[in-house]
C-alpha positions, -999 to 999 in steps of 0.1 A, spaced: -417 725 -719 -435 713 -688 -437 730 -653 -444 714 -620 -456 681 -633 -431 657 -617 -439 663 -581 -477 669 -583 -485 637 -602 -478 600 -599 -444 588 -612 -461 573 -642 -469 609 -655 -432 617 -657 -425 584 -674 -453 591 -699 -439 625 -705 -404 613 -715 -420 584 -735 -441 609 -755 -413 633 -759 -391 606 -773 -417 597 -799 -427 632 -808 -394 652 -808 -373 654 -840 -336 648 -838 -321 677 -818 -354 685 -802 -354 696 -765 -375 686 -736 -374 711 -707 -387 700 -673 -391 728 -647 -398 722 -610 -383 713 -576 -363 681 -574 -343 661 -549 -305 661 -555 -286 629 -547 -316 617 -526 -318 649 -505 -340 680 -504 -324 713 -514 -343 732 -487 -364 727 -456 -393 743 -474 -391 717 -502 -390 689 -476 -421 703 -459 -440 707 -492 -431 671 -502 -446 658 -469 -478 678 -476 -480 664 -511 -475 628 -500 -501 632 -473 -525 643 -499 -516 615 -523 -488 590 -516 -481 587 -554 -471 624 -555 -438 639 -542 -405 652 -552 -384 631 -576 -347 628 -576 -330 644 -606 -312 610 -612 -346 592 -614 -358 616 -641 -325 613 -660 -327 575 -659 -363 575 -672 -353 598 -700 -323 577 -709 -344 546 -710 -366 563 -735 -338 575 -758 -333 611 -745 -299 625 -735 -296 647 -704 -278 679 -715 -279 702 -685 -295 711 -652 -301 748 -647 -306 761 -612 -335 785 -609 -349 807 -582 -369 793 -552 -350 759 -552 -363 749 -586 -344 735 -616 -348 731 -653 -337 697 -666 -328 698 -702 -329 666 -724 -323 663 -761 -333 637 -786 -302 626 -805 
């Protein structure tokens, strides 16, 4: 389980996370990623869009990731997307499983 990593770090941190999870998890093991994400290229709220701007002003490598980007990175590293769970305050949990 990881919380608020994807948007407050460079993209390489998310890639490293899914690479490590793919190596470490046993078959059937789960990776849960919690945080705010873009959906189909768009923000889920004005507040998320404003916070993304602040993050990118602080560090251009930071910022909200699209769920599809995280899913693609996980798939490239042998993890299967199983579910996206909507959470309060415009957050999600992305669930991935190692086959």
